[in-house]
N, C-alpha and C positions, 0 to 999 in steps of 0.2 A: 314446608316449603320440601319438594323431592328432590333426592341430589340430581346434580347437573355435571355429565362427563364436560371437560374441558376437552372439544376436539382444536389440535393444534394443527395448521396447513402451512407448508411449508411453501413460499414463494422465493420472487428477490430481493432487492436489498430493498429498504424502506430508507431511502438517501437524504431524507431533508426533514425540517421540522414541519409538521402541519399546518400548523399555524402559519406555515411561510410557502405550503403547496403552489397558492395561486389558480394559473389555469391546467389544473394535473391534467386532464383529458387530452388536451392542446399538446401541451408538454411529453405527454407521454407518446404521445403519438408522433409529436414532429419531431423530437431529438435523438440523436444513436448517436452511439458512444464506437469510436474506433480507437483497440487498444492495441497498441503497438509494445509487447510485453519480450522486449527484445535486451541482450546484454550488448552493451555498446561500447568502443574503445575511442573515449574522448582525447584523441591526443593531447597533452600537453605541452607541445616540443617536439622537432622536427629531428628525420634520421633515424635509423637502423634502429629500435632493438630501446628509442624510450618507453617509459612506463605510459600508458593510458589510466586512465579514471574508467575503470569498470565498474559502471552505471548503469543502472535500470530505468531504462527511462517509459513513461508512460502518456501516450499522447493523449489530448482531449481536445476534440474535434468535430464538428458539426454538431456543435449542442445547441440547434435550435437557435442559431446567430450566433453562439460563444464563437465558431471556427471560423466567421467571417467578416469581423469585426475586432478594431484592434481592442485588445484590454489593457483597463488603466489604472489596475486598483486589486488591491488582494488582503482578506483579513481576515483572521481566526479567532472564532471567538471562546469562553471558556472552557463550553463544554466539546471543543473541538471541530464544531460545523466550520468549513471554509468558503469564504464569499467572494466572488471574483465581480469586477465591474468593471460594464465598456460602454460604447460605443448602442451595445443591442439589449442596456440592459443590465438588472442586477441577476446571477445563480449562485445556488448553494447548494454544496454535497458534504455528505457526511461520509465520503470514501469511494463512493460509485460513482452513477453518473450526476451530472449537473441538472437541476430542474430548474428553471425562472422564477423569481420573486419578486409577489405585486405586493401593492399596499393598497389592498382593503379596495374600497370604494374608489380610490381615485387610478387602481390600474396599474401598469406595468410602467416602469422606473425606464428610462433613454438619457442613453448620454451618461453615464456614470462615471466621475471623474475622482473621485474619493471617498475611502472608506476608512473606517475606526471600530474597532470592536475590545467591549470591557473586558476586564480579563476576572473582574468580581460578580459579574452578574450577565447576563442573556441580552445586553444591551448593546446596537447597533445603530452606528450615524453614517449617512446615506449622501452626498453630493452628485445631484445629479442634476440633468439641463432643467429638469422643473423643481427645482427648490432643492430645500437639504430638510431631509426624513432622520428623523429618531424613532427607534424600534425600541420599544421598553411592555414587560408583561404580554411579548406573542401581537402589540399589535403598532401600526406603526403612528404618528404623529408628526403635522411637518411643523417645521422648526420657521417662527417669525423672526427672520433679522431683520436689522436696520436698512444693511446691505443686500445687495444681490449680487450674483456671479458665479457663472461656473466653474472659476480658477479658483473658487477657495479650497484650502486643505483642512483637515482634520488630525485630533488626537484623543485618544483618552486618558485620561491624567485623574488617576482615583478613583471616586463617584462619579464624575462628571467629564464631558467634554470640551475640547479648546475647539473653535474654528477660527484660523486665518484666512480675511476674506482680500479682495482683490488689492488692498490697496495696503495691507499689511497688520492693519488692525487686527486686535484679537479679542473674541467674545466666547465665554465661559453658559456652555447649555448642561442645563440638569434638568431630569425628566423629573414632570409630578403625577403620579396615581392617579388615571382621570382627568387631567386637569393637560394643556396642551404645556410644551417643556420651558422655563425659566431659561430667560435671555437677558444675560449683564453684559456692560464690560470687565475685560480680563485686568485687574492691576496692578500692577508692574509696580515694585517700590527698589529704588536703585539703595545702594549699602549706605546705610546711616541717613539715608531719608524718607520720612515717611508719606511725601507730598507722590500721587499718581504722576507715574511716565508715561504721558501722553504721548501714542504715537512715537516710543522710542524706536526712530531710527530704523522702522523694519522696514525693506526695501521689496517693495511688490516683484524685481527680479528674482527676490529669493525665494520665490512661493514652493512649495515643494520639499521643501526642509523645513518639516518638523518629526519631533524623532521624540519618543517617551520613553524613560526608566523607571520604575516605581511611582512616584511622587516627582519626578523630575522632566522640567521638560525644554528639550535644548530648540534652538531654531538658525537660520538665518539674517542677521541683520547687514545694516546698510554700511556702508564703505567695507565690506570683505569680514566683519566678524562674526561668529557667532557668541550668539545668547544662549545662558540657562539659567531659567525662574525653578526655585523652588521653593514651597509654602509665600508665595509673594512677590521673594526677594528676586532681583535681575544681578547678575553678575554677564558681565560682556567680556570677552575673549578675543582682543583686537591685536593686532602689531607687538605690541609693547611685550605680550605673554606668548611670540611667539607664533602667531596664525599670518599665514601672506595674507596678501590682500586680496582676496578671492572671491567669487560669487559660490558660496555655498550650496549646490541645489542637489544635493542629496543627500543625506545623513542615515541613521541607521543608530539605533541606540547599543552600544557593546558590552559584550559580557561582562566586563569588568566593575560597570556601574558608567562607565563614561558615551562618551559618543565619536561616533567613526564619521567621517564630513568628507567630501568627492568636492576637488574644484575641477579646473579645466585643464591645473597643471599638478597638483598636488594630493596627494593623499593623507588627511589628518585627523591625529586622536586623539583625543582629550581623557585623560585618565579618570578615574573617579577621587582622586588628591588632587586633581587641579595641572598637574602632567601634561604637558604638549607635546607630541611629539609629529614634523610633518615631515613626509617626505615626496620626491620628485617623480611621477609618474613615469612609467618605460619612457625612453626618450623616443623621439620620431623618425631615428635610424632604423626600429625594428619595426619600420612597416607599417606600424600600426598609428597613423592618427590620431589626435588629441584635440577633441570637440567637446561640449558642454557634454556632459552626462547624465543619464536617465536614469541612475538605480545604484547603490552600491547594498551589499547585503554583506554579514557574517556569518559561517558556519559555528556549529559546535565546538569543531576544535582549532578556531581562532583564526582559518583562513577564510578570503572574501572573494567573493564575485564581483564585477563592475565591468560596465561599457567603457573600452575608451574607442574613439570614432566608430570605425567598423568595427572590430572585434569585440569579443566576449574575451575577456583576460581574467583570471587565478590569480592570488599571491599566495600564496603557502605563511603557515605561521611566523618562517624563517624567513622572510622577506624577499621571497624567490616567486618572478612575476613569470608566469607563463599562457602563451596564448592556446584559446580551446577552437580546435576545428568546429566547422558548423556542424550544429545537432541535424539528426534524420528530418525531412523537411524544412528546414529553416535555413536561411541564408545569412549572409555574414551581418546584415544590415536589419537584421529582422526580430533582433532579442532589444524591446522595448521594455522591459517590465521584469523586475522577479520577486521573488517573496519566500523568503524558508519559515516552513512549520514546523510545528512542533515533534513534528520527527522528523526531525532532519533531514525533510526533502527539499529540497532545490527546484521551486518554481518556476519557470521563466514563459512568458508570453510576448508573442509579435501580431503584428499589423497584418492581416490574411492568414495565419497562422495558426490559429487556435490556441491553446495553453498545455504545457508539460511540467512532467512531472517526473525528474532526477533524482533516483535515490542512489545510498551509498555515494557519494561524494560526504569529505576526500578519502575515505578512511581506506578503503577498497584500490586498492590499482590493479589493472592488468598486464604483463608482457608484451608485445609486440616484436613478433621476430621474425624478418624480413624477407632473409639468408634462402640461398635457393634449397638447402635441405637445413631446415629451420624444425628444430623438435617439436615432436607430435603426439598428444596426448603424456604429457608429463606427470611419472608418477611420484619421483625422489628429490628434492632439492638440498644440493649439499655445498654450504659454505668451504671455502677452503681458505682458509686467514680474511684477509679484509680484502682482495683482488681480482678472486674470482669466483667463479661457483661453478658448480656442477649440478646438471640437468638429466635424471633418468627418463627415458621414454619410449613409444613404442619401437622409434626409428632408430634408437643406439644412446648411446654415453656420452654427452656433451660437455663439453668443459669452458665457460664463457667469461669473459673480462666482467667487471662489474666495479662502475663509477662508485664517488663515495657517499653522492646519494642515494646509494642500492638499484641505479640500472641498470639493468646489463646490457654491455654496448657492440663487443667485437669476437665472435665464434673465434675460440682457440684450437681445439682438439674436438674428433670425432671419433667414437671407439665404438665398431659392431657390434656391439653387445646388449642382450637383451635382459634388463635386469629386472628381479624381482625384490632384491633386497637389500641393503648395500650400508654396513657400517667404514668408521673408522679406527683405527688400532693406533694403539700410540706412539710408534712410528711414525704415522701421519699417511700411511699408504690408506687406500681404499680395499677394503671385503665386500664381494660381488657374489651374491648365490644368484646365476639365471632361472631362466622359467624353464632352464631345459633341467636344472636340478642339477649342476656344477657348481664350485667354487672358485672363484679367481680371484688371486693378489693385485692386484694393480698400483704402479710404483709413481705415485706425484707427479714427480721430477723428471725420471727417464721419460714414463711411458711402457715401460716394461710389464707385458701383461705374462701372468704366470695364471695356471690350472692348475689343480690339487686334483687328483683324481680320490675316489670315494667307493668304498664297499656298496653304501647305501645310499639315493637319492634323495638331495637333500629338500626339505621341507622350502627351506624360506624364511623359518628361525634365524634370527644372528643376534646375538650381543656381545659384549666388550664389557667384564667387571673390574672392578677398584683397580685389581693385580692386572691388568692388562691382559687377561687369557679369553681366548673366543671360546663363544659356549656358538654351536652349531647343531639346529633341528635336523634330524631324519627323516623317513619312514620307519625305523625300525631301530631309536632310540635316537640316544643325546651324546654329543663327541664333545671332546673340549680339548682345544689347541695352547698348550701350556708356550709356544715361543712363539709368537704370529712373525717376528720378526726375522726369523728364520726357520720358515715353513716347513717339513719336510714333502715329499715330492705326494704321499698319500696320506690323508688323513686316515687315524688311528682309529678301531674297531668302539663304537657305543660303549663308556663306559657304567650307565645306568637308562634305566627305563628300556630295556631291548623291547624289542618286540612292541613296542607304542609309537606312536605317529608324532611327533613332536610339532605343533603345529604353531606356537608363539612363544618366548622368554623376555621377561621383566625383573628385574631387581628390585625389591623392596627399600623400604627407608634405613634398613639396617645391613643394606651389599648383599641378602640372602637371594637367591636366583631361584626366580619360581616359572614354573614349566607349566603349558597348557597342554594338554593332548585332545585326542577326540573324547576321549570321557570321563578323565581326574583332570582337576586341580594341582598338583604338587609343590610343596615347598623344602627347600634344602635345607638340611641340616647343619650342625656342625661340623659332623664328616662330610665331607664339598662333595663323596659321591653316592652319598645318601640323601633322598628324596622321601618326604611322607607324604601321603596324598591327602587332601584337605577335604574337598567336596568331590559331591560325583555329580558331571556335565551334565547326564543323561536324564538325570530328573529332574532340572530345572523349566523343559519342555522350551530349548531354542535349539535344539540339534547340539552336533559335534563341537566343541569350543573349535573357535579360531582365530579368533583375536581377543586379544588384553590388554591393560594399562594400568599401572599403579597410583594413587592418589596421594598427599605429601600427609596422608593422615592415613597410609599404609591400606586405604581398601582400595582394592583390584576389580576391575571392570570388565565383564569377560562378555563377549560376541558369536552368536551360534550363526552356525550356517542357515537353519531356518527363518531366522530374522530374530529380536527378540537381544536384548540386554540386562544384566545381571551385576549386583552390587556384591559381591562377598566380602564381610569382614572374619578377618585373622588374626582373632586372639592369641596373644601368648602362652597360655593355657586355656583349655575349654576348645569344647567345640564353634567350627565355623558356623556363619551364618550367612543365610543371601534371601536379599530382598528383592525388587524389580526396581525400577529407575522411573522413579515418581521424576515430575518434570521434564520430561523428554519426549520432544514431537516425533520423533524419528523411530519410532518401536516397529519400522519395519526390517529390511534385510542392510544391518551396520556394513560398510566395505572399509572405513578407516577408525582406527584407535590410535590416539596417540597423547603422551602429554608432554606438555611442555617443561620449559627452565624455571614456571612459575608454580608447577604443580599445577598448574588448569587442564580438566581431561577436554581434548576433543574429540569429537562423533563425527564422521560424514558418511552419506547412506545416497538415497535418491530424491531424498529431499531437504537438500543442506544440511546443513551443521549446526551440531549440537554442543555448546560448550558452559563446562562447570568450572564456576569460579568463586572467591567466596562469597559472591551475594546469590549465587544457585545457578538455577540451568537456563542458558540463552542460548533461542534458535534464530539461528542467520541464512538469510537466500536469499536468492534473484531479488524480490524489493529492498533488501536493505546492500545490495550490491554484488552480491557474489556472482561469477561471470556465469555458471550453470549449480541448478539444483542436483547434477547429478554429479558426486566425488568418483573420480577412481579408484579403485582397491590398490589400497595402503598411501594413498596419495596426500596424507596431510606433513609437513616437514616444518621444521624451524632451524633458520640458520642463526650464526654468532650472533647479531645483532638485537635476536629477540623477536624478527619479521618471523609472520605465519605461514607458510607457501601452499596453496592447495593445487593440487590436480583436477581436473573439471575434465567433463566432456563437452566443454564449450572455451574451453583454453586453461589457462594456467594465471590464479591471481595468486595477489599480495595483500596479507593484512596489516600495515606499516606500522600502528602503534595498538592493539591490541589492548593495552593498557590504560587505554580511552576512549573507549569505546563509547557511543552516543547511549545514554539512557533513556530509555523510551517512555513518555509522560506516563502520568494517572487519565485510566479513559473513566470517562462520565457515561453511565446512563443517562436517558432523558427517553421520556412518555412523549410522545408524539401524538398522539392522537386517542380517544377515549368515546364511543360510541353506544350508546342504548337503543338500537332501532336508529332512527333518522335523528336523536336527538347529538350533539357534541355536548356532552359532558363538562368538558373542559371551559365551555363558556354559557353552558346554559341547565339547571338542577335536572335532579331526575325525575321531581315531581310528572314532566313533561311527558314523559313517556308513559303510553298507554298499554297495560295490559303487558304478556310475555313477549321481548323482544329479544334479539342475539345481539348478545354485548361481544363487541370487540378494540383490542387492544393494543397502540402499535408503539412500538415503542424501539430507540436505537442507539449504538456506542459510535461515535463518531472516530473512524483512527484509516488512516492511507497505508496502514504497516498493517498485515495479517489479517484483514478483514473480513475473508473465508472462513480463520478461525475462533469466530467467536462464536460461544455458547452463550444464552441466555436460562438462568433460574428464576422461577417467575413462583408467585402464590399466591391466590385469591381466598380472601375471608368473605364470608364462609364456607365457601362449596369445598375447598379445599386441603385435606389435614396434612398432604406431604407436600416439598415441593417437587418441582415440573424440573425439568430440560425441555431447551428444544433449538434449533439453531433459527429456524423461520422467526422475523421482526414482527410475527403479530401472532397473538393469540384470541380467538373465539369463541362465546359460549352460545350455545343456537336456542335456549330456552332462559330466559331471565327473565327474572322479578324479584325485586325486594326490597329493602326498606335504606339499605345499607351497603358497601361493598369495600373493600381496604385489599388494592392490590399492589402489589412487591417484587421489582425486578432487579436484576444484575447481571451484566453481563461477565465473563471472563472470556480471558483470550488463551483457549490454550495451546496456540501454537507459541507465545511468546512470554506464555507467567505472570499474565497480567490479568489484576482483577478490577474490575469496574467500582464508581461509586454506586451503590444503589440506590431505582426512583421509586418514588411513593405516588402512589392515586389515591384517594380518599373520597367518596360520593352516599350523596344522606339525603333521605327527601327532608323537604325544609316544611313543609303546611300538616296539618293538622288532620281530621278527619274532614273525608269529602262531603261534599253539598247533597250527596244524596244520604250518606250516611246520618247527617245532621236532621233532614225530612221525616227519614223512618226513624228515627228519637223521638220526633216532636209527635210524627204520629203516635207515636205507643203510647206518649203521656198525654193523647189529647182524648186517646181511646178508655184511660184509666180516668180521667178526671169527668167523663161525657158532658165536656162543654159544646155550646153551642161553636164553639168555632171547628168541631171536628169535623164539618163538612168542607171548613175551607180549606183544612192541614190536609183532609185527604185529595182533595182536590189538589192542591202543591206539592206532596207527594206521585199522585198520578203525571204532574206533570214534569215532574224530574227527570223521573220513571222514561216520560219522554225522550226529556234529554238526553238520559244517559243513552238511551237506544241510538236514539241519531248519531249520538256522538262515536259508538261505539260503531257503527254503522260506517260511519265516513274515514276513520280510524281503520276497520277494517278495508273501505277501499282504496285507501291507502297504502296499507301494506302489498293488496293485489296488484296495485300500479306498480309498485316496487317491485314483487316478484316479476310482474309480466317484463318490466324494464331487463331484471338482469334475466331471463331466460332471453330475453330478443339479444342481450349481449351475447350468451351462451352461444345460442344456434348463429352466429355469425364465427364464432374462434373456436379454431382445432384445439384441442385438449391438450395434443400431445407435443405441438409444437409452438403452442401460443400465438400462431399467426390468423389471420384472417381466414378463414374456410375460403374452398372453393366460388360458392354463389357469392360470398360477401366482396371478393378480392372481385369478381367480374361486374356484383354493382357498382361496385367503387371505381372501375375502371369504365363502366359505360358513362358514370358520371362526370368524371373529370372528363372525357372525351366530349360531352354535353356542354363543358362549362369554359372551356377555353380557349381561345380566339384560334382561330385556322394557322396565323404566321406562330404560334407558342409550340414549345417545344413537349412530345412525347414520346417516352420509349417501352417496351415493355420488355424484362431480361426473364426466359425460363432458363430454369436450373432444375439439373437430374443428377443425381447421387449417383456416380459410376462403380458397377458392378454391384447392386445392392443386394442381387440374391447372393450374392457371394458371402456379404457380410452376417446376413440371416443366415443360412447355414455354418458358416466358421463360428461367429459369436452370438446367435440365438436369436432368436424374435427379440428379445428382453437390448441387446446387443445392438440390433438395430435401431430399436425406438430410440437409444441412447443416442444414436448418430444424429438422427431427425431432431429429436429436442435439443440437440448442441448447434446443429444447422439453422434450428429455428431462433436461439439464444445470438447466433455470430449475423444471422438476418437480420433482427430486431435491432443489435449494435451498429453493425457498418454498412445497412442500406441509404443512408444518409437523410439530409433534410427533403421533406417533400414526400421521399419513396412510399408506398404500400407495398409491404410485402405479404405474403400469403404462401400457405399450400395449397397447391393445382391441384394435387390425386398423390394417394403412393410415395415414393421418393420424390416428385416431382415438384418444385418449389416456381414463385411466381414474386416479381418485384415490380412495382408499375413508378415507372419515374416522372415526376413531371419540372422539377428544379433543378435544371443544367444551365449552363449558359449556353453552352456550342455541341457539337457530337464529339469533338475531341476531347471534352472534356468527360463527356460523357461515359468515353472508353475507358479513359484512363481510373475515371471515378467505376466501373466494371471491373475493371485488371487488378483497384487493387481487392475490392468486393471478392473478388475468383481468391484472390493468397490468402484474404481473413479463410474464407472456407477451406482453403486445405491444408492450416495450421494442423498440428498432430493434434488428435484426445489422446486422453488417458482416462482407459475404461478397466475397472479390477487392477488397478495397477501397471497397465501394461501403455506402452502406446500405440496408438493407431494411426494411422495415414489416411484418408479415404476426402478423394477428388470428386469431383466434378467438372460436367459439363453444361456449358451455358449456350443459349441462342438468343441473342438479343436483335431487337427489330423497333427502326425510330419509326414514327408516324408517318407519313405521306398522304396524300391528297386523296380524298377518297376511301382512306382506311372506314373500318366500323370495328368496335372491339374484336369480333370473331375474326377479322382479316389480319389484325394485328397479332393476335395470339396464333393464328397458323403460321403466317411470317417467320414469326420466332419459334416457333416449333419446327419450322422447314430448318432455319440455322441450327439449331440442337441437334436433329437428327445430322446434317452432316458433318455436324463436329464429332457424334458420335460414332460415323462410319472413319472418320479419318484419325482415330484412334483415340475420340475423349479426353478429359481432361484439359481442354481449352475454350477458348470464348470465341465464339464464331455470330458474326456480323450478317444479319441478314439483307440479303441483294434489293 
């Protein structure tokens, strides 16, 4: 076989198992993803200065019906695929858009009320309007239960599923290969009693209250009790055990092996050792009405979220309740279901609102300071004892009162000081270097500010050694102030490293001072004013040395002005060694480098944070709760209680519990599709593929954190000698023919340092020699023996050859038909934007106008990218192509259900709208689309803002395709003439 080169093509996400693909063409055309990747302050209390959860919210709406009907159930399978069920059906996602799932020949599910996914296999159970379904080995089978009803509840227990019917009876369902699932009554035995407990007081009003923890099943029981089933044995927790007599309609498995239950008036927790703790819910006096709860979930740190009346409430691990404000697009009554995924993301769903994922809850907090002269662009946070905190901001130095919980409350003082760096000396005074290069001493008790003159401008390098002496970096050397309590009026001359710019100072684990200059790293010798050169910074390829931090094992981390970091190991004897920073995501410009009291290294830049802890490097950004990915220069601080503070372009963030950051779960690589030509190798043998065909393999590693940072390492035997890497979720080999292939693929998350479990696929021909070959052999044998049957054999061989030719012609015809279909599809799609081209979108417009009724609403929007020529002139044609490509991507995601987006020509785009209830709803939808299109783009590391003008025309009687487009074009022209960057409605 000749060598075949693997052609790797890049595309969008493969966000679902291929075997669950369903009506893919319909889903791709009709679904749209509206993503608001924004930083949210969801206030957990009232009053100025209270902290807010710094959460990243991602909205999933307009998902082919997902955003217009109630979501009732969530589930996540072993591999990480997330399933959502509601009135519109069942949807699945691997980290991107949601795709509708069907059940094979039975079509789409409707009105999905309950879901359960196995943790040990790919099995999924679905309760829908048209019955109960079990997916196993990629196929759905109907579960024949003796009872029926939509309000059944399900749970995955070990290798089986438990179903609770509307009467409260329990059934065990077990999958069987190539057979219908096995259904039997779930036997319960009371302690000391071997007989079956038939219908043990299970109350139908407790439906919804099933929870599973490992091999333990919890459920609500009659009489306000809770029941636990383990290995078939039933234990009832009732009044005698301290359980209030309520209907426990919301349960969740607790992290300690017990269960958490919500009633109308109490929150109940039963521990792994059968200890019972019940607490009343917040009182009615807090203006939060108590009513039947719909859910309760527990986050990884032990905090809980539940609904109480019209409010969404959060309970911290210390027992404090706080009400969460309305979420974007959600009213106070809208949240009806919640779920916590394996990456500690909180999913919320509401009727007519779609679903959203909230990340960063509850570890990250942001500070909301709303007084008239609030700090902006905070770069340094310094805690003063336990009751005050200093904030160095771009508009001065602020002092705030701080509560016992660490909340900033009342502004106490403000100083008009432009702080560059700040430390506290042993007497409690603050020593400040201004950005102008002046040294100040601020007496905290009196507020007196003393300025110290200097012969040389200061760089901002500042530190205090164990003897209480102040070390100061200048443009011309290093200065030491021996008595900071009684400072002189003028700083002394530099005592060492004269004529060198001192950029950073740090003490190592032995109390020796390390000094970083533009070109050399120095270490203090026994003689305190003598410094030995350790490495030449200029040779490290990071530019002039700017930032430095020392780890607990005495490794020195250095960042340069050109970007990148280096680790320097300084032995007591011998030469220093320099290595790169493997595992660090932010290899670009580092703006802040800090070592905390734990010895962890914190590195901040324009792409979030990288943290070096004993477990290795960890990356955190807005997807995990940081307020903004852009860390301000030097803006990483730690206060007295270990809370980490981060000044960002989007505000001030706090990490309240760095020692208990949520660990990311293991990724699983999964092969979702393997096709040789038109043959699906996951379900059919290779023998059915004729001749040379294209081999296409698709795979995915589901994750809702860092999905864009996945890289896939793959190897196809016997073609590939070496392993390949790609960011695409599929690979193709255009010319493939063979008896056997073996494909291995593994996902690696370069952002968070995770490696997924590998996935393998093997396929081989199972049949022996072909019928034609056997005929040839028989003919050859017939010739050798010269028997009379030779004539018959000759005729048989000829007939076989004719059949082979006919089969080849049919195969070639099928191939040509597929090629023609692909060419027809390609002729309709604009290659750059991925949208329909002008001819195709005009055809769609004409077809839609001919098919809808006279009273049906239709509209056309023409979109013109503002100042596109200037974009080409500034960024080049590649930059212009990038802008068009991103606009096409956003149009496909944000146009909405039933919309047909296309490229009309040049920088002009078009969208045909058909599914909108009113003109007002349309204008709102187009306004949201306009905002989405105007969101900043990142091109070659730089953020650019590209605006657009939109002309919108709603169909009126007598409109033809040409007339409605013409009216939209004239409205667009008015918008461009009036200043651009607007939406104009046609007359």
